[in-house]
Every structure is written in structure tokens, then in C-alpha cells.
C-alpha positions in Angstrom: -23.8 33.8 6.3 -24.2 37.2 4.8 -27.9 36.9 4.4 -28.6 36.8 8.1 -27.0 40.4 8.2 -29.5 41.3 5.4 -32.5 40.5 7.1 -31.0 42.2 10.5 -30.4 45.2 8.5 -34.4 44.7 7.4 -35.9 43.9 11.0 -33.7 47.2 12.3 -35.2 49.6 9.3 -38.8 48.2 10.2 -38.0 49.2 13.5 -36.9 52.7 12.9 -40.4 53.2 10.7 -42.3 51.9 13.0 -41.1 54.3 15.8 -41.2 57.5 13.5 -44.6 56.6 11.7 -46.8 55.8 15.0 -49.4 57.8 13.9 -50.0 56.5 10.6 -53.3 54.1 9.4 -52.0 53.2 6.0 -48.7 51.2 6.2 -48.4 50.0 2.8 -46.4 52.9 1.7 -43.9 52.2 4.7 -43.9 48.3 3.4 -42.9 49.1 0.2 -40.2 51.9 1.4 -38.7 49.3 3.3 -38.9 46.4 0.1 -36.9 49.3 -1.7 -34.5 49.9 1.4 -33.3 46.0 1.4 -33.5 46.0 -2.9 -30.3 48.9 -3.5 -28.8 46.9 -0.1 -28.8 43.6 -1.6 -28.6 44.4 -5.2 -32.0 42.1 -5.6 -35.6 43.0 -5.5 -37.8 42.0 -2.9 -41.5 42.2 -3.7 -44.0 42.1 -0.9 -47.8 41.5 -2.2 -49.7 41.9 1.0 -51.0 44.2 2.9 -48.6 45.5 6.0 -50.6 45.2 9.3 -49.8 46.5 12.8 -51.4 44.4 16.2 -50.9 47.3 18.4 -50.1 46.9 22.2 -47.0 47.1 24.4 -45.2 44.4 22.6 -46.8 45.3 19.0 -47.2 42.3 16.3 -46.2 43.6 12.9 -47.8 41.1 9.5 -46.5 41.2 6.6 -47.7 38.8 3.5 -46.8 37.5 0.5 -43.1 38.2 0.3 -41.0 37.5 -2.5 -37.0 37.7 -3.0 -34.9 37.6 -5.8 -32.3 34.8 -7.1 -29.2 35.4 -7.6 -28.9 36.1 -11.6 -27.6 32.6 -12.0 -29.6 30.5 -10.3 -31.7 28.0 -11.5 -35.2 29.0 -9.6 -37.0 32.9 -10.0 -36.8 33.5 -6.0 -34.6 32.8 -3.8 -37.4 32.6 -0.9 -41.2 32.9 -0.4 -43.2 33.5 2.5 -46.9 33.6 2.8 -46.5 35.7 6.4 -44.4 37.3 8.1 -45.3 37.7 12.0 -43.1 39.9 14.0 -43.7 40.6 17.5 -41.4 43.8 19.0 -40.9 45.0 22.6 -41.6 48.5 22.5 -40.5 49.0 26.5 -37.0 47.9 25.3 -36.2 49.9 22.4 -36.9 53.2 24.2 -34.2 51.4 26.6 -32.1 51.7 23.3 -32.0 47.6 22.7 -33.5 46.1 19.9 -35.3 43.1 21.3 -37.8 40.9 18.9 -39.3 38.3 21.3 -40.8 36.0 18.1 -40.6 35.9 14.9 -43.1 33.6 12.8 -42.8 32.1 9.4 -45.8 30.4 7.6 -45.1 28.7 4.8 -41.5 29.7 3.9 -40.2 28.3 1.1 -36.3 28.0 0.8 -34.1 27.9 -2.1 -30.3 27.7 -1.7 -27.8 27.0 -4.9 -24.4 26.9 -5.2 -22.9 27.6 -8.9 -20.3 25.1 -10.7 -17.8 28.6 -9.8 -18.7 27.7 -6.0 -20.5 31.0 -5.4 -23.5 30.3 -3.4 -26.9 32.5 -3.8 -26.8 33.7 -0.2 -23.9 35.8 -1.1 -24.5 39.8 -2.3 -22.8 42.1 -3.3 -21.4 44.4 -0.4 -20.9 48.4 -1.4 -20.3 49.3 2.7 -17.2 49.7 4.4 -18.9 49.1 7.1 -17.5 45.3 8.8 -19.8 43.1 10.1 -18.7 43.5 13.6 -20.0 47.4 13.4 -23.9 46.3 12.8 -25.5 46.1 15.8 -28.5 43.4 15.4 -31.5 42.7 17.0 -31.9 40.0 19.8 -34.4 37.4 18.2 -35.9 35.4 21.8 -38.0 32.8 18.9 -38.8 31.8 15.4 -41.3 29.3 14.8 -41.9 27.8 11.3 -45.2 26.6 10.5 -45.1 24.1 6.8 -41.4 25.5 6.0 -39.3 23.7 2.8 -36.1 24.1 2.0 -34.0 23.0 -1.5 -30.4 22.9 -1.4 -28.4 22.0 -4.7 -25.0 22.0 -4.6 -23.8 21.3 -8.8 -19.7 21.1 -7.3 -20.4 18.3 -4.8 -23.3 16.7 -6.5 -25.3 17.5 -3.5 -28.9 18.2 -3.4 -31.8 17.7 -0.9 -35.4 19.0 -0.1 -36.4 19.6 3.4 -39.7 19.9 5.2 -39.4 22.1 8.3 -42.0 22.9 11.2 -42.0 24.2 14.6 -44.2 21.6 16.6 -46.2 22.3 20.2 -46.4 20.2 23.0 -50.0 20.3 24.2 -49.3 19.4 28.0 -46.6 22.0 28.8 -46.6 24.1 25.6 -42.7 23.6 25.1 -41.5 23.9 21.6 -39.4 21.1 19.4 -38.3 22.1 15.8 -38.7 19.0 13.0 -36.3 18.8 10.1 -36.8 15.9 7.7 -34.6 15.9 4.7 -34.1 13.7 1.6 -31.7 13.5 -1.5 -28.1 12.8 -2.5 -24.8 13.4 -0.6 -21.4 13.4 -2.7 -23.9 11.3 -5.4 -24.8 9.4 -2.3 -28.6 8.5 -1.3 -28.7 11.5 2.1 -31.7 10.6 5.0 -31.9 13.6 8.0 -34.0 13.6 10.8 -33.8 16.3 13.1 -35.7 16.5 16.3 -34.6 19.7 18.1 -35.3 22.8 20.5 -36.9 25.6 19.8 -35.5 27.5 16.5 -34.1 30.7 18.7 -31.2 32.8 16.9 -29.9 33.4 20.3 -26.3 34.7 20.6 -26.1 32.5 23.7 -28.7 29.8 24.8 -30.1 30.1 28.3 -30.2 26.5 28.8 -28.9 23.3 27.3 -30.4 23.3 23.5 -31.5 19.8 22.8 -31.3 17.9 19.9 -31.8 14.1 18.0 -30.2 13.3 14.8 -30.6 10.7 12.4 -28.3 10.9 9.1 -27.7 8.3 6.8 -25.9 9.0 3.5 -25.6 5.6 1.5 -24.9 3.0 3.9 -24.0 4.8 6.9 -25.5 5.7 9.2 -24.8 8.6 12.0 -27.5 9.4 15.4 -26.4 11.7 17.9 -28.5 12.9 20.8 -27.4 15.4 23.7 -27.8 19.2 24.3 -25.8 22.7 22.9 -24.8 25.4 24.8 -23.9 27.8 22.2 -25.9 26.3 18.7 -25.5 28.9 16.6 -21.5 28.5 17.5 -21.7 25.3 17.6 -20.1 25.1 21.1 -20.7 24.0 24.3 -21.7 20.5 22.6 -21.7 17.4 24.5 -24.1 14.7 22.5 -23.6 11.0 22.1 -22.9 9.4 18.9 -23.3 5.8 17.4 -22.0 5.6 14.1 -21.1 2.6 11.3 -21.0 2.1 8.0 -18.8 0.0 5.1 -15.7 2.0 4.9 -14.7 5.2 7.5 -13.1 7.0 4.2 -16.9 7.5 3.5 -17.5 10.2 6.9 -14.7 12.5 4.7 -17.4 13.8 2.5 -20.1 14.6 5.6 -17.3 15.5 8.4 -15.0 17.5 5.7 -11.4 16.1 7.3 -9.8 13.2 5.4 -10.7 9.7 7.1 -8.7 6.0 6.3 -9.7 3.8 4.1 -11.0 0.4 6.4 -13.3 -2.5 6.6 -17.1 -2.0 7.8 -16.8 -0.3 11.4 -19.2 1.0 13.9 -18.2 3.3 16.8 -20.1 4.3 20.0 -18.8 7.6 21.7 -19.3 11.0 23.6 -18.6 14.4 21.3 -18.0 17.4 23.3 -16.8 20.5 22.1 -15.5 23.3 24.2 -12.7 25.9 24.1 -12.4 25.3 20.3 -11.1 21.5 20.9 -13.6 18.7 19.9 -13.2 15.8 22.1 -14.3 12.1 21.8 -14.3 10.1 25.2 -15.0 6.8 25.8 -15.2 5.5 21.8 -15.3 1.9 21.7 -16.7 -0.4 19.1 -14.8 -2.2 16.1 -13.1 -1.9 12.9 -13.8 -5.0 10.6 -12.9 -7.5 12.8 -10.7 -5.2 15.5 -12.0 -3.9 18.8 -11.3 -0.1 19.5 -11.4 1.9 22.8 -10.0 4.9 24.2 -10.5 8.8 23.6 -10.0 11.2 20.7 -9.2 15.2 20.5 -9.3 17.7 17.8 -8.5 21.4 17.7 -7.9 23.5 14.2 -4.8 25.2 14.3 -4.1 27.9 11.2 -6.8 26.4 9.6 -5.8 22.5 9.5 -7.0 19.6 12.1 -4.9 18.3 14.6 -5.8 14.8 16.3 -4.4 13.6 19.0 -5.7 10.0 20.3 -4.9 7.2 22.8 -6.3 4.1 21.4 -6.3 0.7 23.0 -7.7 -2.8 21.4 -8.3 -6.5 23.0 -7.7 -7.7 19.4 -6.5 -6.5 16.4 -6.4 -8.0 13.1 -3.5 -6.8 10.9 -6.0 -7.9 7.6 -7.9 -4.8 8.8 -5.5 -3.0 8.1 -4.5 -4.0 4.5 -6.6 -1.3 2.7 -4.2 1.1 4.1 -2.0 -0.4 1.8 -4.6 -1.1 -1.0 -4.6 -4.4 -0.1 -7.8 -6.1 0.4 -8.7 -7.4 3.6 -9.3 -11.3 3.6 -12.6 -12.1 2.4 -12.8 -15.8 4.1 -15.6 -17.4 6.4 -15.9 -15.0 9.4 -14.1 -12.0 8.1 -15.5 -9.0 8.1 -15.4 -7.0 4.4 -17.6 -4.6 2.7 -19.4 -5.6 -0.8 -16.7 -3.2 -2.2 -13.4 -4.7 -1.2 -14.8 -7.8 -1.6 -14.8 -7.3 -5.2 -11.6 -5.2 -4.5 -10.3 -9.0 -3.5 -11.7 -10.9 -6.3 -9.8 -8.2 -8.5 -6.3 -9.0 -6.7 -6.9 -12.3 -6.8 -7.6 -12.4 -10.7 -4.7 -10.5 -11.1 -0.8 -12.0 -11.9 0.5 -9.7 -10.1 1.2 -10.1 -6.0 1.3 -6.5 -5.0 -1.0 -3.6 -5.6 -0.7 -1.1 -8.2 -3.5 1.3 -6.7 -1.9 4.5 -5.7 -2.1 4.9 -1.5 -3.8 8.3 -1.1 -1.0 10.4 0.9 -2.1 13.7 0.1 -5.1 13.3 2.6 -1.6 13.4 5.3 -0.6 16.7 3.7 -4.7 18.1 5.5 -4.0 17.0 8.9 -1.4 16.5 12.0 -1.7 13.4 14.1 -0.4 11.8 16.9 -2.0 8.8 17.9 -1.2 5.8 20.3 -2.5 2.8 19.6 -1.5 -0.8 21.3 -3.1 -4.3 21.7 -2.9 -7.2 23.6 -3.5 -9.6 21.1 -3.1 -9.5 17.5 -4.3 -12.0 14.9 -2.3 -12.9 12.2 -1.2 -15.4 10.2 2.1 -15.3 11.9 1.9 -15.5 16.2 2.4 -12.3 16.2 1.2 -11.5 20.3 0.9 -7.6 20.8 1.1 -4.8 19.1 2.7 -1.2 20.0 2.4 1.7 18.0 3.3 5.7 17.9 1.6 7.2 14.7 3.3 10.5 14.0 2.0 13.2 10.6 3.0 16.8 10.7 2.9 18.8 7.2 2.9 15.7 5.3 5.6 13.8 7.3 4.8 10.5 8.8 6.7 8.5 11.3 5.7 5.4 13.0 8.2 4.8 15.4 7.6 2.6 17.4 5.7 -0.1 15.0 6.9 -3.2 17.6 5.0 -6.6 17.4 5.7 -9.6 19.8 6.4 -12.2 17.7 6.7 -16.1 18.5 8.2 -15.1 22.0 10.1 -12.3 20.4 9.9 -9.8 19.7 9.9 -7.2 15.8 10.9 -3.9 16.2 10.3 -1.0 13.4 10.5 2.3 12.4 8.9 3.4 9.2 8.9 7.0 8.0 7.1 8.7 4.8 7.5 12.5 2.9 4.4 12.7 1.4 5.1 16.1 0.2 8.3 15.0 -2.1 6.9 12.8 -5.7 6.8 10.3 -6.0 6.6 9.7 -1.7 9.9 9.0 -0.5 9.5 6.2 2.6 11.9 3.8 4.9 11.9 1.1 7.1 14.2 0.4 9.4 13.9 -3.4 11.2 15.2 -5.5 14.0 13.8 -9.5 14.6 14.6 -9.8 18.2 14.6 -14.2 20.0 11.5 -15.0 17.4 11.1 -18.8 17.9 10.6 -20.5 14.9 8.9 -23.6 16.1 6.3 -20.7 17.3 5.7 -19.1 14.0 5.6 -23.3 12.4 3.1 -24.4 15.1 -0.2 -24.7 12.6 2.3 -27.0 10.6 3.4 -30.8 11.8 6.5 -29.8 12.0 6.2 -27.1 14.2 7.4 -29.0 17.0 10.6 -30.5 15.2 11.9 -26.9 14.9 12.6 -24.7 17.8 15.3 -22.7 16.5 15.8 -18.9 16.9 15.6 -16.4 14.6 17.0 -12.7 14.6 17.6 -10.2 12.3 18.0 -6.3 11.4 17.6 -3.9 7.8 17.3 -1.0 6.5 15.0 -0.7 3.3 14.5 2.8 1.3 11.5 3.7 -0.7 9.9 5.6 -3.6 7.0 5.6 -5.0 2.7 6.1 -4.3 1.7 2.1 -4.1 2.7 -0.5 -2.8 4.0 -1.5 -6.0 5.8 1.3 -7.3 7.7 1.2 -3.5 8.8 -2.1 -4.3 10.3 -2.0 -7.1 12.3 1.4 -6.1 13.5 -0.7 -3.0 17.1 0.0 -2.0 18.8 -1.5 1.2 19.3 -4.8 2.6 18.4 -7.4 5.7 20.5 -10.2 7.4 19.2 -12.9 9.2 20.6 -15.7 11.8 18.9 -18.8 12.3 19.6 -22.2 14.6 17.6 -25.3 14.9 14.8 -26.7 12.5 14.8 -28.6 9.6 15.2 -27.6 6.1 13.5 -30.1 4.2 10.1 -29.5 6.4 11.2 -25.5 6.4 11.1 -25.3 2.8 7.6 -27.7 1.9 5.8 -26.3 4.6 6.9 -22.4 3.8 5.9 -23.0 0.0 2.6 -24.7 0.8 3.4 -27.4 -1.7 4.1 -31.0 -1.9 7.7 -30.6 -4.0 8.0 -34.0 -4.2 10.9 -34.8 -6.8 12.5 -31.4 -5.7 12.9 -32.4 -1.8 13.5 -36.1 -2.9 16.9 -34.7 -5.1 17.4 -32.0 -2.1 17.4 -34.4 0.5 17.8 -37.9 1.3 15.0 -39.3 3.3 17.1 -40.6 5.8 19.2 -37.8 6.1 19.5 -36.0 8.8 18.7 -32.3 7.7 18.5 -30.8 11.2 19.5 -27.2 11.0 22.4 -26.1 13.4 22.6 -22.7 11.6 21.7 -20.1 9.0 22.4 -16.8 7.5 20.9 -15.2 5.2 22.3 -11.5 3.5 20.2 -10.2 1.4 21.3 -6.8 -0.2 18.8 -4.8 -2.6 18.9 -2.5 -5.0 16.5 -1.0 -7.7 14.1 -3.5 -6.4 15.8 -6.2 -7.1 17.0 -8.8 -4.2 20.2 -10.3 -5.2 21.0 -13.6 -2.8 24.4 -13.3 -2.7 25.0 -14.8 1.0 22.6 -17.5 2.0 24.0 -20.7 3.7 22.6 -23.6 5.7 24.4 -25.5 7.7 23.4 -29.0 9.1 25.5 -31.8 10.3 26.4 -33.2 6.8 25.7 -30.8 4.6 26.4 -27.0 3.9 23.6 -25.6 1.6 24.4 -22.6 0.2 22.4 -20.4 -2.1 22.1 -17.8 -4.9 20.1 -15.8 -7.3 18.0 -13.0 -7.5 13.6 -11.6 -6.5 12.8 -9.0 -9.0 10.1 -6.7 -7.5 10.1 -5.0 -10.9 8.5 -7.7 -12.4 7.5 -10.3 -9.8 10.1 -12.7 -10.8 11.7 -15.0 -9.0 14.9 -16.9 -10.1 16.6 -18.6 -7.0 19.1 -21.9 -6.4 19.6 -23.7 -3.5 23.4 -25.8 -3.7 23.9 -28.5 -1.5 27.4 -28.7 -0.5 28.1 -32.2 1.3 30.9 -32.6 4.3 31.2 -35.9 3.0 31.8 -36.0 -0.9 29.8 -40.0 -1.2 26.5 -37.8 -0.9 27.4 -35.4 -3.7 25.8 -37.6 -6.2 22.6 -37.9 -4.5 21.7 -34.8 -4.4 21.0 -31.9 -6.9 20.4 -28.4 -6.8 17.2 -27.0 -5.9 15.8 -24.1 -8.5 13.1 -22.4 -7.6 11.8 -19.9 -10.6 8.7 -18.2 -11.9 6.3 -15.5 -10.5 6.3 -14.8 -7.2 2.2 -15.6 -7.3 2.7 -19.0 -9.3 6.6 -20.1 -8.5 8.0 -23.6 -9.8 10.3 -25.4 -7.4 12.1 -28.1 -9.6 15.6 -29.7 -9.8 18.1 -29.1 -11.8 21.7 -30.3 -12.4 22.4 -27.6 -14.5 21.7 -25.0 -11.3 24.7 -25.9 -10.0 26.7 -23.2 -12.1 24.4 -21.1 -11.0 25.0 -21.8 -7.3 26.5 -20.1 -4.4 30.2 -19.6 -4.1 32.3 -21.3 -2.1 32.2 -21.1 1.7 35.5 -19.5 1.8 34.0 -16.5 0.5 31.4 -15.9 2.6 31.9 -13.0 5.3 32.2 -14.8 9.3 31.4 -10.7 10.8 28.1 -10.1 9.8 26.9 -13.5 11.0 28.9 -12.7 14.6 27.4 -9.4 14.8 23.5 -10.9 15.1 24.6 -12.9 18.1 22.8 -10.7 20.4 19.7 -10.5 18.5 19.3 -14.5 19.5 19.3 -13.2 22.9 15.9 -13.1 24.5 17.0 -10.4 27.3 19.2 -7.5 25.3 20.5 -6.8 29.0 22.0 -10.3 29.5 24.2 -10.1 26.4 28.0 -11.4 27.7 27.5 -15.2 26.9 26.9 -15.4 23.4 29.6 -17.9 22.6 27.6 -20.5 24.9 23.8 -19.7 23.6 24.8 -19.9 20.4 27.6 -22.4 19.9 26.4 -24.3 16.7 26.5 -20.8 14.9 29.9 -20.1 16.5 30.8 -23.4 15.1 29.6 -22.0 11.4 31.7 -18.9 11.7 34.9 -20.8 13.2 34.3 -23.2 9.9 34.3 -19.7 7.7 37.6 -18.5 9.1 39.1 -22.1 8.9 37.6 -22.5 5.1 39.0 -18.5 4.1 42.5 -19.6 5.4 
């Protein structure tokens, strides 16, 4: 800060005055001259009401009492600092060699006021009439600074940050070693702030002679940071080797402390080793948890052209997918055993009371424009409502362009492979997702349900979607694209009941005879999507005695659905026993009713269905993609559906 520049100039002036006026006995005129010179340089009045005295030796001590330095004109307080007494020890032998060495400075009862105006200007910024650059000035070397009963007040009207601190130099009675104690109470960004610092001697060295020890405890709201270690260049914040322990209700609150964007996540606690060498910050041996997910690995940060570049290699034994929900504006699960903050619990209650399923709160994509990241994340196990086995994710963000490639999950002995892209600099944000579903076992997805042992089918699929929007709701309301899925095996009646989570009662009775065989030979769905509306044009489920066709739409703009499942019995004698099933209403609270009239909105005949997409998905039912040669044998039931469609089209 420029204040140190002026203090350095004042010390140099004092030294010259000292050399030139050795023969004088009354030094108050020199005191007044020095005060006048500093006032001229800073354009603020420096007042010295006490005497200037010198204790003569080869290392004389200059003592000045009752010093007051005027505050900026806009400041709330009259003085920027007041000092009861200032003692400066000078090394005459070094001065004769042309070197300015100050062995010790003692500040007695310094009261320092630091203020930042609503316009963002600090009272430590001075009007500078000099053309000389700071590099042109040779500052004296200060070997030791001692503080006696010091106080510091800081007020920032822009960030709603203010605190009052006590700082002092403590001397160990046994070995004479010194320690600096700093204790502060106040507000940081409007949140309660407490700082406790116990460090080595307060020195103003360009380079420390030995590692500088420090123990820091910082509490900002519910966030706590504990740091213990050393700094080899404390003034330059270099040569840092520290151990840290940090915890709080949401990493996003760290943005105010660290000055870098942090993600919105559940409560966390993380420990590790922090170092800073060659302009690179590194966290090694990171371990802890975020929500109900554990995390370990290494992180490095380097500033390039004023922007932070973060690289990380992170691993986890268990990731709870629910913990990632806040990144998309979704509150995490608040059920028994779930780790959530009070704010997230309130958000969950708000979303539960909302008539909408998808959150409308904008996602803060702007953070991605201020940081570049390259993060690898893998987890051996994933906690989810689906049987997710593992996770592999590579996150790259550069100049506001975010790519997750791959974003792969092991699901039900199969795999879901996807890639996401976000262009955060466009407004609204443009995004895209590509997805492939490989060899997913239906029985494992339905393992929590009673019908799991009867639903041994396989699922494969592929799709691509484009979005525009700054919230999940906006994105879905604009989605374009489509998804194709193919399934073999399972039972349609039980599948509908269990996935809906409802007792459909008469609806299921109307659609299925309880004695009928509703085991699925092959199921195929094509979900073309445009303008946030999924139009179900091709939906077919082939069972032994019936082909079920579907049609309708799902509108993400209004979060309403209107779907019909229309049974086409292969034996016409069964037709009277079955009526179409109508699924309608809001996505949050749909209704399932049998409606004879719904048949008129039912799907078209089997003859109009395309068979090519069904055949193209065969490979996605294979577990080993290297062995694609015998699809017809492995998917004989879906081959039969293709043959039936081709026959119907003749």
C-alpha cells in the first residue's frame, strides 16, 4: 500500500536530518520540518505535539511522541492514525556504508483507521505529484517492529465489512522470542467476523531469514477456517506451507473470503496442505466431505492475465448425487440422515410447496466467466435413487465455455455416457447434452420394488438435446432434440404401477386382464422434442398377446402431460376387455384414468411405425461393444417386432 511508501520517505528524511544536525541539542525544529515535508508530500497534515528526543550511541534511538496524521477529507474520523510514541533505532555504521538499516521500530498505542468510501477509494491512497516510480525509491530495511497496545479499525461501505482489532507484540519471558497477536471482531460482507492470529515477530523484511510461523482462526458467519504453518516471504505471501481445516454450511460463502467464485453445495468440511511457490497455489492431501459425499485429491491454482486457472484431480469413495443438486438450483434431499444447511432446508420446503417440479431460480453462470478450470473427478460408488455404480467426470471451463466430457455413470450393470456443453457468455445461456444408454438392466433399476425379479430386460438408447435458458425451468421450456430408447424383457403392468408410485386401481384393470401375460418382448420409444414439448409419436410395447401403442405430449412450458397408452390386442376377442389408459395433468401430480374416448387420440397403426431406428439401437443392448456381430440372436424379440412392422407396412 502507498502508505508504506510515504512512511519510508519520512524515515529517509529523518535519517538525513539526523546526519546533518548531529551537533544540535534541541530537535523540535527538525521535528517540525519533518512533519511539514510529509504533509507536503501527502497533502495531509502530520502533527507532532510531543518532543523529538535522541538517545545517543552508535545505534541511537530517536523518539517522537503524540503523532497525528490527518484522514482523507471524506473520512468519518479526523485522523487516519494516532501514535502515542514512536521509537526508531538507527544503525550509524550501516548509514556510513550507504545502507539504511533500521534495527527496530516500536509503536506505542498506535490507533489506525482504514476506510473505503462508497466510491471505492481507500483513505490510504494519496495524491501523488511525483513522476518517480515506486521501483525508483530505495526503502530502508526494517529488521523488527514491535507494537504496544495497538488498535486497528477497518470500514468498507461497499462490501458492508467493518471490524475493530487489537494487536500487540508479546515477548516470551523464557527465551525472549516475540510473537504478534491480532484479535478482531466485526462483520465481513454483513456476516459476523472473528479473527484470532498468533504469528511470529511483525517484521518488514523483503525476505524473511527463516520461516515465519503463524496460527490463524477465522470465523465468518457459520464458516470457520483454521490455518497453521509457516511463510518464508510473509510480505509477498510466498513460500507458504500451511495446514488448513475449513468447514461451513455452503462453499459458496467462501467466495467473499477468498475472492474467487465457489460452487453452491451442501455443508462441508475439508482439510489439507496449502502451499504457494513460483506463483502457484497448491492444495495437496485434500480430504473431507461435502454433504454426504467424501472427497480427496490435489488442487492447484495459478493466476494468468488476472484470471484464476484451477486444475484438480479428485477422487471419492462415495458421491451422493443429491449433493450436486444445488448447482442446478435443486435443493438437496432433506430426509433423515441427509446433510443440509438451514438455508437449503428452507429452499427444499419452498420447492415442495411449489406447483412446479423444476426450479425457476437462475443459475449463477457468470462465475464461470471469471475462472478457468480443468477438473477430473471419479467415484467408485454413487448414492442415487437409481442403481448408479460409479462416476467419471472431466470438467473443463475456459472463457465461459463449460464442457463436461465425459460425464459417465455405471448404471445397473450398464453405462450411461454423456457430454454436456454450456456457452455461458450467450444470453440466454446456450447448452447441449448428448447421451448414450448401454446395456442397462431393468431388473436392477427396479430392485427396490417387488417386481424386480420379473423385470430382467435390457435398455439401450441415444439422444441429443439443445437448450436455452438461465434456469432448469427455462432450459426445459426451450429444449429441442430427441431420444430413442429400446428395451427387451420386463412386465408392462407392474412397470407402470411401480414407476408411477401409485395404485392405479381401475386404470390398470381396464388396461390389463390380471390373468393376461404382459411380459414385454420388445419396447421402443421415440421422443422428438421441439420448443420444450415432447411429442410422443412413436411408442410401442410388444407383448405376447398385445401391442401397446402410445401417443401424446409432455409440455415443459406448462409442466403438463397428456399421454395415451392404446392396447392393440393380437386376438380381437380381447379388445372389449381393454380400454386406453389416459395419463394427464401436471408433472408434479398426474392422474391415470381409463378412457374409452382416449382411443381416438391413440397411436397410429403398427404399419406406420418406422423399423429402422429400432434396428439401429441393437448395439446399445450389447454389454461388450467390441462384439457386435450377433445382434439378431441376442435380440430375437426385438427382431420379431421389426419383422412385424415390416410385414404390416406391406
